[in-house]
ZAMARGU-4260 file (C-alpha; in steps of 0.2 Angstrom, whole numbers, plus 5000, padded with zeros to 4 digits):
<rodrens>
0) 5050/4925/5193 | 5032/4931/5185 | 5035/4926/5168 | 5037/4910/5167 | 5023/4906/5180
5) 5012/4916/5167 | 5019/4910/5151 | 5016/4892/5160 | 4998/4897/5161 | 4996/4904/5144
10) 5003/4888/5136 | 4993/4877/5147 | 4977/4888/5142 | 4984/4884/5121 | 4985/4866/5125
15) 4967/4864/5132 | 4962/4874/5119 | 4967/4863/5105 | 4962/4846/5115 | 4943/4846/5113
20) 4929/4854/5107 | 4922/4856/5124 | 4935/4869/5129 | 4937/4885/5120 | 4946/4886/5104
25) 4962/4898/5101 | 4952/4907/5088 | 4938/4912/5101 | 4950/4925/5108 | 4944/4937/5094
30) 4926/4938/5104 | 4923/4944/5119 | 4924/4929/5133 | 4907/4917/5134 | 4901/4928/5119
35) 4888/4914/5110 | 4892/4907/5091 | 4873/4900/5087 | 4874/4894/5070 | 4865/4907/5058
40) 4861/4893/5044 | 4848/4879/5050 | 4855/4862/5048 | 4842/4857/5035 | 4847/4872/5025
45) 4865/4865/5023 | 4869/4852/5009 | 4880/4838/5013 | 4899/4841/5008 | 4907/4821/5005
50) 4922/4822/4996 | 4917/4821/4976 | 4929/4811/4963 | 4940/4825/4951 | 4924/4822/4938
55) 4910/4822/4949 | 4917/4839/4956 | 4918/4848/4939 | 4899/4844/4936 | 4898/4858/4952
60) 4905/4871/4946 | 4897/4885/4937 | 4907/4896/4926 | 4902/4911/4916 | 4897/4907/4898
65) 4909/4904/4885 | 4922/4894/4895 | 4927/4878/4904 | 4936/4869/4917 | 4947/4854/4915
70) 4958/4843/4926 | 4975/4843/4921 | 4981/4836/4939 | 4974/4827/4953 | 4976/4814/4966
75) 4982/4802/4969 | 4997/4812/4957 | 4996/4827/4965 | 4989/4827/4985 | 4988/4844/4995
80) 4995/4856/4981 | 4997/4875/4988 | 5008/4881/4972 | 5015/4880/4956 | 5027/4883/4941
85) 5030/4876/4925 | 5045/4875/4917 | 5053/4877/4902 | 5052/4858/4897 | 5033/4860/4899
90) 5033/4850/4918 | 5024/4856/4930 | 5031/4857/4949 | 5020/4858/4964 | 5020/4861/4981
95) 5014/4847/4992 | 5009/4855/5010 | 5002/4837/5015 | 5004/4840/5034 | 4992/4855/5033
100) 4979/4851/5048 | 4980/4831/5047 | 4964/4833/5060 | 4956/4847/5069 | 4971/4848/5083
105) 4982/4851/5069 | 4993/4834/5077 | 5007/4829/5065 | 5010/4848/5058 | 5027/4847/5063
110) 5029/4828/5054 | 5043/4832/5037 | 5028/4823/5024 | 5030/4840/5013 | 5034/4835/4995
115) 5040/4845/4978 | 5034/4835/4965 | 5036/4837/4946 | 5021/4830/4934 | 5023/4825/4917
120) 5010/4825/4903 | 5017/4808/4893 | 5004/4807/4879 | 5000/4824/4876 | 4981/4825/4878
125) 4980/4839/4892 | 4981/4829/4908 | 4998/4825/4918 | 4999/4806/4920 | 5015/4804/4929
130) 5021/4811/4945 | 5040/4812/4955 | 5045/4815/4969 | 5061/4830/4967 | 5061/4834/4986
135) 5056/4825/5002 | 5053/4827/5020 | 5049/4845/5022 | 5038/4856/5034 | 5022/4864/5028
140) 5033/4870/5011 | 5022/4883/5003 | 5034/4891/4989 | 5041/4889/4973 | 5051/4896/4958
145) 5063/4888/4945 | 5081/4895/4947 | 5096/4891/4935 | 5099/4873/4936 | 5087/4871/4952
150) 5074/4874/4960 | 5070/4889/4974 | 5059/4882/4989 | 5050/4890/5005 | 5048/4878/5020
155) 5048/4887/5036 | 5060/4894/5045 | 5071/4890/5027 | 5073/4897/5009 | 5084/4885/5000
160) 5090/4883/4982 | 5090/4863/4978 | 5100/4856/4964 | 5099/4839/4956 | 5118/4837/4952
165) 5119/4818/4949 | 5102/4818/4935 | 5093/4806/4946 | 5078/4818/4946 | 5078/4820/4965
170) 5088/4835/4975 | 5103/4832/4981 | 5113/4848/4985 | 5106/4863/4996 | 5111/4879/4998
175) 5102/4888/5012 | 5097/4908/5008 | 5088/4911/5024 | 5082/4905/5040 | 5069/4917/5044
180) 5058/4912/5030 | 5043/4910/5041 | 5044/4902/5058 | 5046/4882/5061 | 5029/4875/5068
185) 5030/4871/5086 | 5014/4862/5093 | 5017/4870/5109 | 5020/4889/5105 | 5006/4891/5091
190) 5006/4909/5092 | 5023/4909/5083 | 5020/4898/5070 | 5005/4904/5063 | 5004/4899/5044
195) 4992/4913/5041 | 5010/4926/5044 | 5024/4913/5033 | 5033/4920/5018 | 5025/4913/5001
200) 5023/4918/4982 | 5042/4916/4976 | 5039/4929/4960 | 5055/4932/4947 | 5051/4952/4943
205) 5055/4963/4929 | 5069/4970/4937 | 5076/4953/4939 | 5075/4951/4960 | 5063/4936/4967
210) 5051/4943/4978 | 5039/4936/4992 | 5021/4939/4998 | 5024/4942/5017 | 5042/4944/5018
215) 5055/4958/5018 | 5069/4951/5008 | 5070/4950/4989 | 5085/4938/4982 | 5095/4940/4966
220) 5105/4924/4955 | 5120/4931/4946 | 5132/4921/4940 | 5128/4907/4950 | 5130/4918/4965
225) 5117/4924/4977 | 5112/4941/4983 | 5099/4946/4995 | 5090/4964/4995 | 5077/4975/5007
230) 5061/4976/5003 | 5045/4979/5009 | 5032/4968/5017 | 5019/4962/5004 | 5002/4955/5008
235) 4997/4937/5017 | 4998/4924/5001 | 5002/4926/4981 | 5010/4938/4972 | 5010/4945/4953
240) 5012/4958/4942 | 5005/4965/4927 | 5015/4973/4911 | 5021/4988/4920 | 5031/4976/4934
245) 5018/4981/4946 | 5015/4968/4962 | 4999/4964/4966 | 4995/4955/4983 | 4982/4956/4996
250) 4976/4949/5012 | 4962/4937/5018 | 4949/4950/5017 | 4958/4964/5007 | 4959/4955/4991
255) 4967/4964/4981 | 4981/4978/4985 | 4996/4986/4972 | 5011/4992/4972 | 5008/5007/4960
260) 5025/5013/4966 | 5041/5002/4968 | 5045/5001/4986 | 5064/5004/4984 | 5060/5025/4981
265) 5047/5027/4995 | 5060/5020/5006 | 5074/5034/5001 | 5068/5049/5012 | 5070/5045/5030
270) 5060/5061/5035 | 5044/5053/5025 | 5043/5036/5030 | 5024/5034/5027 | 5021/5041/5009
275) 5007/5031/4998 | 5010/5024/4985 | 5013/5006/4988 | 4999/4993/4996 | 4988/5004/4985
280) 4969/4996/4989 | 4963/4993/4971 | 4947/4986/4972 | 4931/4996/4974 | 4922/4984/4986
285) 4922/4968/4995 | 4905/4960/4993 | 4904/4942/4985 | 4893/4929/4978 | 4894/4912/4982
290) 4885/4899/4974 | 4880/4890/4990 | 4876/4892/5009 | 4893/4894/5019 | 4890/4888/5037
295) 4908/4884/5035 | 4917/4899/5041 | 4927/4904/5056 | 4914/4917/5061 | 4898/4909/5053
300) 4887/4914/5069 | 4891/4932/5067 | 4878/4940/5055 | 4889/4952/5050 | 4899/4939/5040
305) 4882/4933/5031 | 4869/4936/5018 | 4856/4923/5017 | 4867/4911/5023 | 4879/4915/5012
310) 4900/4921/5015 | 4895/4940/5013 | 4911/4948/5011 | 4929/4942/5007 | 4936/4932/5022
315) 4949/4919/5014 | 4956/4930/4999 | 4971/4925/4991 | 4984/4924/4976 | 4978/4937/4966
320) 4984/4933/4948 | 4984/4945/4934 | 4981/4935/4918 | 4994/4940/4904 | 4991/4925/4891
325) 4988/4922/4873 | 4973/4909/4874 | 4957/4920/4883 | 4965/4939/4875 | 4946/4945/4881
330) 4954/4942/4900 | 4972/4951/4897 | 4975/4963/4911 | 4960/4954/4922 | 4965/4948/4942
335) 4959/4934/4946 | 4955/4930/4966 | 4953/4914/4975 | 4940/4913/4989 | 4942/4895/4995
340) 4929/4900/5013 | 4917/4904/4998 | 4920/4889/4985 | 4925/4901/4971 | 4935/4912/4960
345) 4932/4933/4955 | 4936/4941/4940 | 4941/4957/4942 | 4941/4970/4929 | 4957/4982/4931
350) 4960/4997/4923 | 4972/5011/4926 | 4965/5029/4930 | 4975/5044/4936 | 4990/5037/4941
355) 4982/5023/4952 | 4973/5006/4949 | 4953/5001/4954 | 4947/4987/4949 | 4929/4981/4951
360) 4920/4963/4949 | 4917/4960/4930 | 4899/4952/4935 | 4892/4963/4949 | 4878/4968/4941
365) 4871/4950/4942 | 4879/4947/4959 | 4890/4935/4954 | 4907/4927/4951 | 4916/4921/4939
370) 4919/4903/4945 | 4910/4897/4961 | 4906/4880/4965 | 4892/4871/4976 | 4906/4859/4981
375) 4913/4866/5000 | 4927/4856/4998 | 4932/4867/4984 | 4948/4878/4990 | 4955/4889/4977
380) 4974/4894/4983 | 4983/4899/4969 | 4985/4902/4951 | 4996/4903/4936 | 4996/4904/4918
385) 5003/4890/4906 | 5014/4889/4892 | 4996/4884/4882 | 4989/4901/4890 | 4977/4894/4899
390) 4974/4900/4918 | 4978/4886/4929 | 4967/4884/4945 | 4975/4876/4960 | 4962/4869/4972
395) 4967/4864/4989 | 4954/4850/4988 | 4947/4847/5008 | 4935/4851/5021 | 4944/4859/5033
400) 4954/4875/5029 | 4955/4885/5045 | 4972/4883/5055 | 4970/4878/5072 | 4977/4895/5077
405) 4962/4904/5072 | 4949/4889/5075 | 4934/4894/5084 | 4925/4883/5094 | 4909/4885/5083
410) 4919/4879/5067 | 4926/4864/5075 | 4910/4858/5078 | 4903/4863/5062 | 4916/4852/5055
415) 4915/4838/5068 | 4895/4837/5065 | 4898/4835/5045 | 4915/4827/5045 | 4925/4837/5035
420) 4940/4833/5043 | 4943/4818/5032 | 4947/4811/5020 | 4965/4819/5017 | 4977/4822/5002
425) 4967/4827/4991 | 4971/4839/4977 | 4966/4845/4961 | 4975/4856/4947 | 4961/4863/4935
430) 4964/4871/4915 | 4953/4886/4909 | 4949/4885/4895 | 4939/4894/4881 | 4924/4884/4875
435) 4922/4891/4858 | 4940/4889/4852 | 4954/4877/4850 | 4964/4877/4866 | 4982/4870/4863
440) 4990/4856/4877 | 5006/4859/4887 | 5016/4846/4879 | 5035/4843/4882 | 5043/4858/4875
445) 5060/4853/4866 | 5077/4861/4872 | 5077/4878/4864 | 5092/4887/4859 | 5097/4904/4867
450) 5093/4913/4849 | 5075/4905/4851 | 5074/4911/4869 | 5076/4929/4862 | 5063/4928/4849
455) 5052/4921/4864 | 5055/4939/4873 | 5040/4944/4861 | 5028/4931/4863 | 5010/4938/4866
460) 5009/4926/4881 | 5019/4933/4897 | 5025/4914/4901 | 5035/4913/4886 | 5042/4932/4889
465) 5045/4930/4908 | 5053/4911/4906 | 5063/4919/4890 | 5070/4934/4901 | 5075/4923/4916
470) 5085/4911/4908 | 5092/4921/4896 | 5099/4932/4912 | 5106/4917/4920 | 5114/4909/4904
475) 5122/4925/4901 | 5127/4921/4882 | 5137/4937/4876 | 5134/4927/4860 | 5116/4931/4858
480) 5117/4950/4868 | 5116/4960/4850 | 5099/4951/4845 | 5092/4954/4864 | 5099/4975/4859
485) 5087/4974/4843 | 5072/4967/4850 | 5075/4983/4863 | 5077/4995/4850 | 5067/4989/4837
490) 5057/4974/4842 | 5040/4974/4836 | 5030/4969/4851 | 5031/4983/4865 | 5031/4970/4878
495) 5047/4962/4870 | 5057/4979/4870 | 5051/4980/4888 | 5059/4962/4893 | 5073/4965/4882
500) 5079/4980/4891 | 5077/4971/4908 | 5086/4958/4900 | 5101/4966/4896 | 5101/4975/4913
505) 5101/4957/4919 | 5116/4952/4909 | 5124/4970/4913 | 5124/4974/4895 | 5115/4988/4895
510) 5122/5004/4888 | 5118/5021/4889 | 5114/5023/4871 | 5102/5009/4871 | 5095/5017/4887
515) 5095/5036/4876 | 5085/5028/4859 | 5072/5018/4870 | 5068/5035/4881 | 5059/5038/4863
520) 5049/5022/4863 | 5031/5026/4859 | 5023/5015/4870 | 5021/5020/4889 | 5027/5000/4895
525) 5045/5001/4887 | 5046/5020/4889 | 5043/5018/4908 | 5057/5004/4908 | 5070/5016/4902
530) 5066/5029/4911 | 5069/5019/4927 | 5083/5011/4918 | 5093/5028/4916 | 5097/5031/4934
535) 5110/5016/4933 | 5119/5031/4922 | 5116/5045/4935 | 5130/5043/4946 | 5139/5061/4949
540) 5151/5062/4936 | 5146/5050/4923 | 5148/5056/4904 | 5130/5060/4896 | 5124/5061/4914
545) 5117/5078/4911 | 5111/5072/4893 | 5099/5058/4901 | 5093/5071/4914 | 5087/5083/4899
550) 5081/5068/4890 | 5068/5061/4905 | 5063/5081/4912 | 5053/5085/4897 | 5043/5066/4902
555) 5038/5072/4916 | 5024/5080/4907 | 5018/5065/4895 | 5003/5062/4890 | 5002/5046/4901
560) 5001/5046/4920 | 5011/5030/4921 | 5028/5040/4913 | 5024/5054/4921 | 5026/5046/4938
565) 5040/5035/4932 | 5049/5051/4927 | 5047/5059/4943 | 5055/5047/4952 | 5069/5043/4942
570) 5073/5063/4941 | 5071/5061/4961 | 5088/5050/4959 | 5096/5068/4951 | 5096/5080/4970
575) 5098/5094/4962 | 5088/5110/4967 | 5084/5115/4950 | 5076/5097/4944 | 5069/5100/4961
580) 5059/5116/4955 | 5054/5107/4938 | 5046/5094/4946 | 5038/5101/4959 | 5029/5112/4946
585) 5024/5095/4936 | 5018/5089/4951 | 5006/5105/4951 | 5000/5107/4936 | 4994/5088/4935
590) 4984/5088/4954 | 4974/5072/4945 | 4989/5060/4944 | 4988/5053/4961 | 5005/5050/4968
595) 5014/5062/4960 | 5016/5074/4976 | 5023/5057/4984 | 5035/5052/4969 | 5042/5069/4971
600) 5042/5070/4989 | 5051/5053/4991 | 5068/5060/4984 | 5069/5077/4992 | 5077/5070/5009
605) 5086/5085/5019 | 5082/5095/5003 | 5063/5101/5009 | 5067/5117/5014 | 5077/5124/5002
610) 5065/5120/4991 | 5051/5126/5003 | 5058/5143/5002 | 5061/5145/4983 | 5043/5139/4980
615) 5035/5151/4991 | 5043/5166/4984 | 5039/5162/4965 | 5022/5173/4962 | 5016/5158/4950
620) 5012/5148/4964 | 4995/5157/4972 | 4994/5157/4989 | 4976/5149/4988 | 4981/5137/4974
625) 4975/5122/4981 | 4986/5108/4973 | 5001/5119/4976 | 4997/5120/4995 | 4996/5101/4996
630) 5011/5098/4991 | 5021/5113/4999 | 5010/5104/5016 | 5019/5090/5011 | 5037/5097/5010
635) 5037/5106/5026 | 5030/5089/5036 | 5045/5082/5029 | 5057/5097/5034 | 5049/5096/5052
640) 5052/5077/5051 | 5071/5079/5050 | 5070/5087/5070 | 5085/5099/5065 | 5083/5114/5075
645) 5090/5126/5063 | 5079/5121/5049 | 5062/5122/5059 | 5066/5139/5063 | 5069/5144/5047
650) 5053/5135/5042 | 5042/5143/5057 | 5048/5161/5050 | 5046/5157/5033 | 5029/5153/5036
655) 5026/5168/5048 | 5029/5177/5034 | 5016/5172/5023 | 4999/5181/5021 | 4990/5181/5040
660) 4975/5168/5040 | 4979/5162/5019 | 4974/5145/5014 | 4993/5144/5015 | 4997/5148/5030
665) 4984/5133/5034 | 4994/5119/5025 | 5010/5122/5030 | 5003/5124/5048 | 4994/5108/5044
670) 5012/5099/5036 | 5020/5105/5054 | 5010/5094/5063 | 5010/5080/5051 | 5028/5080/5053
675) 5028/5076/5071 | 5021/5059/5066 | 5012/5055/5083 | 5028/5059/5092 | 5027/5069/5110
680) 5044/5073/5112 | 5049/5089/5115 | 5057/5101/5100 | 5071/5111/5111 | 5074/5127/5107
685) 5087/5141/5115 | 5076/5153/5111 | 5057/5156/5106 | 5058/5153/5089 | 5054/5171/5076
690) 5037/5172/5071 | 5029/5160/5084 | 5022/5174/5093 | 5015/5180/5077 | 5007/5165/5071
695) 5000/5165/5087 | 4990/5179/5087 | 4978/5172/5069 | 4964/5163/5080 | 4965/5148/5065
700) 4982/5149/5067 | 4981/5145/5086 | 4969/5132/5086 | 4982/5124/5073 | 4997/5127/5084
705) 4988/5120/5099 | 4987/5104/5094 | 5009/5102/5095 | 5010/5119/5103 | 5018/5111/5120
710) 5030/5101/5108 | 5037/5118/5104 | 5047/5124/5119 | 5061/5135/5125 | 5068/5141/5141
715) 5056/5153/5150 | 5042/5149/5140 | 5025/5155/5146 | 5014/5140/5153 | 5029/5125/5152
720) 5025/5114/5163 | 5043/5109/5172 | 5049/5094/5166 | 5062/5082/5179 | 5079/5084/5173
725) 5086/5069/5162 | 5097/5059/5176 | 5115/5064/5165 | 5123/5047/5160 | 5139/5044/5171
730) 5156/5043/5163 | 5156/5024/5161 | 5138/5025/5155 | 5143/5039/5142 | 5158/5026/5135
735) 5144/5013/5132 | 5134/5025/5125 | 5147/5030/5111 | 5151/5009/5112 | 5135/5006/5106
740) 5132/5019/5093 | 5146/5011/5083 | 5138/4996/5087 | 5120/5000/5081 | 5128/5007/5064
745) 5134/4991/5061 | 5121/4979/5065 | 5106/4989/5066 | 5104/5005/5057 | 5102/4994/5039
750) 5085/4990/5047 | 5080/5004/5059 | 5090/5018/5050 | 5104/5028/5057 | 5088/5041/5062
755) 5081/5028/5069 | 5064/5029/5060 | 5064/5014/5053 | 5057/5005/5037 | 5038/5010/5037
760) 5030/4991/5037 | 5046/4983/5040 | 5057/4987/5052 | 5049/4996/5066 | 5056/5015/5070
765) 5066/5014/5088 | 5061/5033/5089 | 5047/5036/5103 | 5046/5017/5104 | 5036/5012/5116
770) 5048/4996/5117 | 5063/5002/5116 | 5058/5017/5129 | 5049/5002/5141 | 5055/4990/5153
775) 5071/4983/5150 | 5064/4966/5154 | 5057/4968/5137 | 5068/4976/5125 | 5084/4967/5134
780) 5074/4950/5128 | 5070/4955/5111 | 5087/4959/5109 | 5092/4944/5117 | 5082/4931/5109
785) 5072/4941/5094 | 5053/4945/5094 | 5043/4940/5078 | 5032/4951/5070 | 5018/4957/5067
790) 5020/4970/5081 | 5012/4986/5086 | 5025/5001/5088 | 5019/5019/5091 | 5001/5012/5084
795) 5006/5004/5069 | 5007/4986/5064 | 5027/4979/5057 | 5025/4963/5050 | 5045/4961/5049
800) 5053/4950/5061 | 5069/4956/5072 | 5083/4942/5073 | 5091/4937/5090 | 5106/4945/5094
805) 5112/4935/5110 | 5131/4931/5102 | 5131/4950/5109 | 5137/4950/5125 | 5131/4958/5141
810) 5141/4975/5140 | 5139/4974/5121 | 5119/4972/5123 | 5118/4986/5137 | 5128/4998/5125
815) 5117/4996/5110 | 5104/4997/5121 | 5109/5014/5132 | 5111/5022/5114 | 5095/5019/5108
820) 5088/5024/5124 | 5096/5041/5125 | 5099/5045/5107 | 5085/5054/5095 | 5081/5066/5110
825) 5077/5051/5121 | 5080/5052/5140 | 5076/5034/5145 | 5086/5028/5159 | 5104/5017/5154
830) 5105/5001/5154 | 5119/4991/5163 | 5127/4974/5160 | 5119/4966/5175 | 5104/4968/5171
835) 5107/4960/5154 | 5116/4947/5162 | 5101/4945/5175 | 5088/4942/5161 | 5099/4933/5151
840) 5101/4919/5164 | 5083/4920/5167 | 5079/4915/5149 | 5093/4903/5147 | 5082/4891/5143
845) 5071/4900/5128 | 5076/4895/5112 | 5066/4903/5098 | 5060/4924/5095 | 5047/4929/5107
850) 5030/4933/5099 | 5021/4950/5105 | 5009/4941/5115 | 5021/4934/5124 | 5031/4949/5129
855) 5015/4958/5135 | 5014/4948/5147 | 5030/4954/5156 | 5029/4967/5167
</rodrens>
């Protein structure tokens, strides 16, 4: 067979690539074959990079005036730290990724040497002096958060809840939550186990769900049981939140992204899978200002990566952290970003404006960073805010940062020549504090009562507020519910009121009366929480539902853009044409609120056309009103994307009835084209749609319609190219199609959606997918064994992994595949059980998911 031979060739290349620097590295594949890798920084300009002691390393830092770094922990107490969190007793929990890049070939990467250690500051001087292993024998662990009486740990491919049930300080009971939390490292198949793709950054968010970076599931711990939900893929390394609950993430060259709109809303309209509001760029530019030359970056031979020998733009950005502590109030709400390739920490000033979030380097005018080191081994990879309000910085402290899968020949030689690979198993955790005021120490925190934790909901330090919310939700003590409600309604702190509302929701004690009162809150933070939580009482027929709607509706014109946005999102759950009309008017009158339009459209699933017909008939919506036409265009897009022929006929007639040549007609036609979503599948009508010929009479309209004129077809259309008749399904194939529909609904529709449109960025669309409609050799393998993301489908990248479904028999797999190849207007040939059986036999020794690279070798 061709496949095994080509795969053997690929694997042989990989093995040779990591064997020695004389042979090309895997990372060289990003360049043109044979492209020269000539160093740009002369050797005599590169300072030595010996491993420094923690005390010596402190001298290498330059901080902006008024602040200093202290050593909170260092080797041997902590080794290769990549993540950390504080427990309610003040102890520090640290993830040690001790197996990462032990040498330049990544040998031993699959050794179970990773650990979770717990550090204690016994003498209260601020430097931790005791380390105990809570959990060991892990392979490249990377994520941690405390939950209940245990700890949630991510170590690919598992996410597991570990508990110490006998009180000896070591984990002894494991509850497995997921087996797709990244990929277990495989020395022979590095493309699958790329650590840059593995989930991390576990975060208990305001809504009491636990989210991860680079992962498409979320988890909730309720009454000692775990619940799993679906979310979007976020970023690459690190996750944090602000006071509104916006989630912040990043990628290595894109340092600050934010979900202005909760992803829960943007998945509710299958006709509009690509609305804006999540994954929003929140940084003004990507320029950076290191303190030393940076020859040790992966593409240090390409001029566009360096400026005067120093890193020019972000290349390894990670762990954006929104500081919300009380020790340094001047930093409250600012974003701190780690850049280990450039050996610095960025501080960005974050600002909300016009309903979105933007940020800029606080020291851009001086062309400086907040913290910069001349020590090449300073590798910041994470942050957290401590109980003391200090900012804690995790330093992986090592010479070799790049993983073997991306390592170039250039960087390998740099590392060899300058002996960067050793020593191993170092690591530091720094504590940043102000110089001009006393900084408390994280002493051992005594056990607090639930009543005392209720008081902490209003603490000025986010660590205390969020820890209080988590513990109260976990403990569900009915004796303190009244006190929590008092904080929610009468607390002096707006942030305390917000956390109290979410705590009530988490313990299932939130009632409509509390929400109604909270809707009068004068502060936008608790008010937006109250608006969102009002949805709990929106169920049709629920007592007081219409009263809640009437209270939320005026908030769509609130002075706060955040309140406006949340009100529009929430009222989309009402699913009422009169409410839709009111929201459309809000969007028209507030064009500067960037995401209001998308917020409205997200809640219009299958109500687009009735709303469109009402709006264009409204005289107040002038045909040259730009904000109105922009909204109408978006609504028209959804109406066409439904691919319901009767609705599209009404849409065409509606557009034709508008003033010819007007801006409105142009906007509506542009919306129709956008609704095609790049699909080249024809929309098949019984007859020429009414108004089509009229639209074509206008030259400007004709230009717009030319983009998709060939996709609007009917029998006898002039110029229509004859299309080969689709081979009808046999009776046996039709039976499999019907059975496949039932299997798809039960197994596949949750992710890929009943419409086949998928979840944008998460579950790829099956509609018009080249993988679905192409070679059976590929799609059968995907179903049998699964596929690892990211994978490009219909021109867009999707990050989710598809699990194997090889447990289905050959007839079941052929039935599902026949269904998706002939549903939604598809006309690809059916797949028979014999085809599945043959491919199953050929790949019987394949035990893991395929990578897209491997599948693309198959013809």
